[in-house]
N, C-alpha and C positions, 0 to 999 in steps of 0.2 A: 330356608327363611332368607328373605331379602335383607342385606346388610343395610344398616342405617345410613341415610344420605345426609349431606350438609343441608341446613335450613338457614333461612334469614327471616328476620322480623323487623318491623318498624322500630320496636323497642331496642333490639340489638344494634340496629343501624344508628339509632340515636346515641347509644352508649359509645359506639365506636367513633362517631363523629365527635362527641364530647371529649373522648380521650385523646383523639388526634389534635383537637384544638388545645387541650391542656398541655399536650406534649410540645406543640409548636410554641405556646406561650412560655413554657419552661425553657425550651431551647433558646428563645429570644432573650430571656432573662439571664440565662447562663452566659450567652454570648456577650451580653452588655457588660456583665461583671468581668469578663476576660479582656475586653477591649481597652487598650491603654487610654486613659482619660487625659485631656489636655489640662495642663497645670496653669492656673490663672496667674497673670503677672503679679497681682497683689493677693496675698493669701489671707489677709484679715485686716479689719480696720486698724489703722495706726501702725501696721507692720511695714517693714521696708520692702521696696520693689525687688522681686526676684527675677533676674534675667535668665531665660531658659535657652540653652544652646542645644540645637537638634543634633543628635549623634550622626556622624557620617556613615554612609552605607558600606557594604562589603561587596567586593567584586571577585567572581570566580571566572577565571580564563579557561574555557573548555575547548579542546581540540575535537573537531568533529570528523576528522578523517578527510581524505582527498575527494570524496564524491559520493561513494556508496553509503546511504544512510545506515545500513546494517553494521558499519564499522564504528558507529558511536559506542563508547564504552558504557558499562553498567553505571560507573560512577558519574559520567556525564549525564546519562538519563535521570539519575536520582537528583542531581543538582538542578536540572531544568524543571523538575516537578515542584521545586520549592521556590522558584525565582519570582520576584516581584516585577522585574524588568529584564528584557533580553535585548542585547545589542547585536544586530546582524549586519552582514555586509551585502546581502543581495538575495534573490529568489532561491539560490542554491541552498540557502539555510532554512527555507520554509518547512521542509519535512520534519525538522527537529522540534518546530513549535508545537507539534502534536503531543509532545510529552509534557507541555506546560499546563498549568491549571487554567480554567477559564478566566478571562479578564486580565491576564498578564499584559503588561505594557511592552510593546515591541518598538524598539528604536532603530531606525534605518541609518546605518553607518556607511552607506555606499556612496554618498554624495561628495566625498572628499576628492578634490582635483589636484593637478600639479605633479611635481616630482614625488618619488616614493617617500622622501623624507617629509615633505609637506603633508602627504596623505596620512602618514603615521602620526604626525603631530596633531592633525585635525581629529583623528579618531581617538587619540589619547585624551584630548580635551573633552570630546563628547562622552567617553566612558567616565571621566571624572565628574562631569556635569551630571550625568545620569545617577551616579553613586551619591551624589549630594542630595538628590531628590527621592531616591528609593532605597530601601533597607537592604534588599538582596538582589544584586545585579549579576547576570550571567552574560559574559562576553564570548560569543561564539567565533572561533577562528578555524578556517579550513586547514586541515592537516594537524600539526602539533603546535601549540602556542609558542614554544621556545625553540623550534627547528625551522629556520628559514621563514619565519613569520614575524609579525609586528608585536606579538605578545609581550616580549621582553621590554621593548620601549614603552609600551602602554602600562605595563606593571611598574616600571620605574616612575612613571608620571603619577600613578596612584600613590606610590610610597612617598613621593615629594609632597602630595596634597594631603597626607596624613590618613589615607584610606587603605584599610587592610585588604589583602587579596589572597586567593588560593589559586592553584594551577592544577587542572585535571589534563593530564597528557592525552594526546590523541595519536592515531596512526598517521605517520608521516608519509607524504607522497613519495619521498625518496625511496622508501622501501615497498610501499604498497603498490604503486603504479607498475614498477617493473615485475612485481610478483603476479599481478593480474594479467600482465602481458606474457607470462611464462618465462621470465627471465631472472635467474638467480643472480645475485650480485657477487656472490663468491662461489667457486667450485674448487675442487681439488687442484692445487697448483696455481690458483688465482685467488689470493686471499687479500689483496690490497684494493681498497675502494677510496676514490676521492670525489667529493661532491663539490661542484662549482656553481655558484649563483652568479649569473652574468648580468644581473640587473644593475645598470648604472655603475658598472665598475670595469676597469681594465686589468686583466690578469696576466701574469707572467707564466706562459705555458712551458717555457724552457726548463722549468724545474720538475715537470711531470715525467714519470717513467713511462715509456711507450707501451709497456706490457701490462700496466695496471688498468683497472676498470674505472671509467669515468661516469658520473651521473651529472648531467647538465640541466640546470633549471634556468628559466627565463632566457632561453638561448635562441628561440625561433627567429627573432628579428635580427640577430647577429650571427645566424648560423653559418652563412657563407664565409664570413671573415674568420669565425671560430674554426671551421674545418681546415681552412688554408693555414691558420696559425698552428694548429695541431700537427699537420703534415710538416710544416717548417720546423716544429719542435722535435721531430724524429718519429712521429707516428706514421705507420704504413698507410698509404691511401686506400689499401684494401681492408683495413680494419673494419669488422662489422659494426653497424650502428642501427639502432631501433628507436624510432620516435613514436611516442604514444600520446594521442590527444583524447581528452575525455576519459582519462584513466579511472578505473573502478566503477564506471557507470555503463549502462546498456548502450550508450553512444560511443563506447571506446573504439578507437581505430588505431592500429599500429602499422607503421610503414618501416620495412626493413631494407637497408641498403648498406653502403660502405661510406667512409669518409669522403671518398671521391665522387659518390653519386647521390648521397642522401638529399642534397638541395633540390636536385632535379627529380628525384623520386617523389618527394613531397609535393613538388609542383605538379607532377604528372597525376598524382592521386587526388589533387585538389583538396588536400587536407590543411585546414587552417586552425589557429587557436593555440593557446598555451599548451606546451608539450613537456613531457619528461623524456630526455634523451639519454640513452645508455650507449656507451662507446666501449667496445672491448670484445674479446672472444667469447664472453659469457652469452652474448646475443645468439650464438649458434645453438644454444640449449632450447631456444624457443620452439624449434621444430618438433622437439620431443615433449616439452613441458607446457605448451600452450594449453590451458584449461578453460579460460573464461571466454575467449573469443571462439572457441570450438563447441560452445553449448549448443544444444539442438535447435534452439529458436534465437540464437544470438542475433541481435539487431533487427529482428522481425518487428514490423509495425503492426500491431494486432488491435483490431476494433472489438470492443467489448460493449455490445448493446444490451443494456441492462438497467434496472432501477439503481439509483446511486447508492442507496444504503446496502445493497447486496453485492456490489462489484468488488469490494475489498478483498476477500480471500482468493477470488479467481485472479485478480490482477497481481496480488502478491506471489501467487504460484507461477504465473507466467514470467514475472521478473526473475524468479529463481532460475528459470530455464534460459535467461538472457534475452527476453523479449522486451519490447517497449509498448506496453498496452495503453490504449486510449479508450476511456469510458465515454460512451455516447448515450444519454438517456433516451430510451424509446418508449417506455411506459412509466407511469407513476401509480402508486397504490393509494387509493382514496377510500373513505368510508362508503358504505352503501347508500344509495339515495333514500331508501326507506329503512331507518334503523329499528322500526318497531318489530320487524321480523327477528332480528338478532336478540332484541330485548325479551321477546317472548320465549325464544329458545333457551336463553340463559335462565329465565325463571323456571322453565320446564326441567332444565338440568338439575337445579337446586331442589325442585319438588319431587324429583324421582321419576320423571317421565321416560327417561331413556336407560337403555341397557348398555349401549356403546356410544362412544364419541370417536369419530374417524377424522384425523387430521391429514390433509393431503399436501400441505406446504408449511413452510416457516411463516408465511404471511397469515395463514389461517390461525396458527397458534398465537401470533402476535395480536390479531383481531380479538380473539377470545380473552386473552389476557387483559387487553385494554378494557373490555367490558367488565371483567372481573374487578379491575381497579376502580372503575366507575361505580360499581355496586358495593365496594368494600369487601369483596370476597377474596379468598386465596385458594390454595390447592386442596384444602379440606372439602371444598364444594364437589370434588371428584369422587368422594368417598362412596364406595360400592359400585362405581362405574368401571367399565372396561375401556381401555384406551387403545386405539389403533393408530399407526403412523405409516405413511406411505414410503419412507425412506429414512436413512441414517441421519441426514441433516435435520429433518422434521423431528426425529426422535431426540436429537441433541437439544432442539428448542424446547421440547416438552421436558427434557431432563433438567432444564434450568429451573423448573418448578419443583424439583425433587421427586418427579414422577417417572417410573420406568414403563414404557408402553407394554401392553399385554400381547400385542400382535404386530409383527413386522413381516414383510414379504420375505419368504425364504429364497425366492428366485429373483425375477425381474423386479427392480425397485420402482414400481409404478402402480397406478390404480388397478391395472389388469393383474399385476403380480399380487396385490393385496386381496383381490377377489378370489384368486386361486387358493389362498390359504384361509379365507374366511369361513368359519364354521356355519352350517346351515341352521336356521332357527328350529329350536326343539321346544315344543309345548311344555315338556316335562321339566327340562333343565333350565329353561330361560323364562323367568317370570314376566319379562317385558320384551316385546318384539320390535322396539323402535330404536332407530340409530339417528344420532345428531351428526350431520355432516356440514360443518362450516367451510366455505370455499369461495373461490372467485366467481364473479358474475359470468365469466366466459368459460368456465371449466367444461370439460367433456362429460358425457353421460355414462361413461363406461362403469364407474363405481356404482352409481345409482341403479343402472340396469342389472348389474351383477348381484348386488345385494337383494334387490327385488326378487330376482329368480331364486335366491336362497331362502326366501320366505320372510325377509325382514321389511319393515316399513321404515322408509328413510324421510327424515326431515331435511330436505335439501335447502340449506340457508345461505343466502349471499352475505358473506362476512366481510368482503371488501371488493372493490372495483378496480380493474386495471384500465387505465386511461391512456390512450396514445399521446405521446409527448409531442412537443412542437418540433418541426424539422431542425436538424443540426445546421450550423453555419455553412455557407455556400462552399468554402474550401473544403470542409469535411465531406460534403455530398459529392463534390467533384473528385476527391480522393477515392471515395468508394466506387464510383462508376468507372474511373480511369485506371484502377488497379494499383494505386499507390499504397494501399494496405496489403500486407503480405497474407493475412488471414483474418477471418471473422469467426468468433465463437458464439454460438447460439445456445442460450440456457433454457429456452422454452419455445413452444410453437408461437406464442404471442410476440416474442422478440423477432421471430422471422417475419411474421405478417407486418408488424409495426415498422421494422427497419425498411423492408421493401416499400411500404406505404409512405413513409416520410422521406426516404433518401434514394430509392430505386435499388436495383439488383447489384450485388457486388460483381466486379469485373470477372471475366472467365479465368484470369490468372490467379485470382485470390483463393487461398485454401479455406475450405469450409469445414468447421468442426461443430458437432452437435452434441447435446447432453444425453440423448436417448432416442428410442425408436419413434415415439410420437413426434419429436422435433425433426427427426430424419424425414418422416413422411411429409410434414409440412414444408420442409425445405425443398424436397423433390417436387411437391405440387407447385412450387413457385419457380421451377426450372433451374434449381441449383443442384450441382453434383457435390455430394458429401464425400469429403476425403477421410474424416476421422470421427469416431464416435466413442463417447465415454463408456467404460465397462459398467459402471454404475452411475446413477444420476446425482453427481455431486460436482462442485465447482473444481475441486482438486483433481478428480478423475478426468474431467474435461481437459484441464491443462496438461495432465499426464498423457492423455491420448493424442493431443496435438504435438507434444514433445516427441513421442515415439514416431509420429509421422515425419517430423522434421529430421530426426536422427536417421531414419531409414532413407530419406531423401538425400541427406548429406553423404551417407555412406555410398549410395549409388553413384553420385557424382565423383567421389574420390576414387572408387573402384574403376570408373570409366576414364580417369585422368582428366576430368573436366574441372574448371575452377568452380568453387562452391559459391553459388549465388543465392539470393533470396528470391522467393516467388514473384515479388514485384519487379525484379529485374529481368523476368522473362515474360514476354507478352504472348497471349494467344489471341488469334484473330476472331474467335467466336465466343458467344455467351455460353455459360455453363448450361448443360442440359443433362437431366437425370437419365 
């Protein structure tokens, strides 16, 4: 007996809409009762005038760490989630705004000029002004608010203005940057560390012990004079020195030398910008303990041609391996030109026309879900249906409905793999022989042909369209063609076709990684040699495959005694060919 399927009627729809309207009205009423009401200046006829004083806001100083967004503390994240206004210092703080609720006011505090004292005073006034206008203010500071930062001075200004404040400590650059460079600040026999901030101050180096470890901040502009002064103070000119720029980010660069050579070493390496400089024998530990700059894809500039809403997990995984991914839209997902086909299919699903629904992508799941929302349906509409998914990511998207797929490929995670495991139609066991297949307008016919051969009738429905995006900016196109990208990761055949169509072929030196056999075939058809392929079709596996390739490449260079370089630093004279 066929299990009962979900049904929908005009009456039920009307009730649902009426209930939704009532719920919305109730929500508005409840919100209105909770919203603080303005108190009128005069409360009643003949009463005296009541002067209302607006309470001052509250400021939380949050240290966000020296650069790596992952170093933000849980406490800092929670404070940002409740902020009414956030005071930032520049684009480096933009990643942390993702933790804020929509509509939060962002106040730019990067405009202060002049000496350090003047800049601190200007920002303190800005924080106080913001707190007088907003109830809950978060002030983001790089590193730790009270460690070589302006947090203490700004907090004092708040106290003077009668504004309360909290402090959420952050990871200081003093410890984090050396750690990311593979340099411990203390080792057995070396337990003394002195931190010197050389900004706008003259220090007496004669009191320093030549055997202690020094951490120098704001020293790049005065490094020549500083090294001379340290040698004059008794430090050996051969004392190891490491200067790290862009610490804790994928742009991190460390230059190692000695007190006598570091200025020339930095000039030769063409490294500029603020640096954390470590002086002492602990720098020698870097050769053994370097862990960040030796990641398999460290410093690689990787092109991710993909739809914007799907690039996140892949880019996060690539960053974990030390890469600098850049997302370039090549396709956009849009509704079908003729929505009637999907409307008819959804009605057929509810009315019991299908035995199976086969989802071949996350986008297909999303398209069906949007139609369900449009009709006021939920997961109960799948009652009695069997659900198939082409891979784990698609299964996860279905799982968000609270549904577990009945069929997943046991082998290759693809349409061909799904056909391999799909049961043939049986007139006795299967009361209905029809399959609903929502998919892209340019999908291959592998699944339709395979199911037809197994005796099933397939309603092949265009659930969404993939449209080629506009060409990327000229500098990006030039970087693709000239080999300034170290690698390109292709997540589908359409990304291969579209990238080549809007920007041209990647340079011969560029490493190519693909998500599966179908994408591999398309890349080879376009004259690209594929270097790495994911073991299963997921963004994470694609990043893992490229990382394995990068690790093997690095090991080969090290074993050969060659300097470790990125693919973009080695040019090949010809185009890639399969």
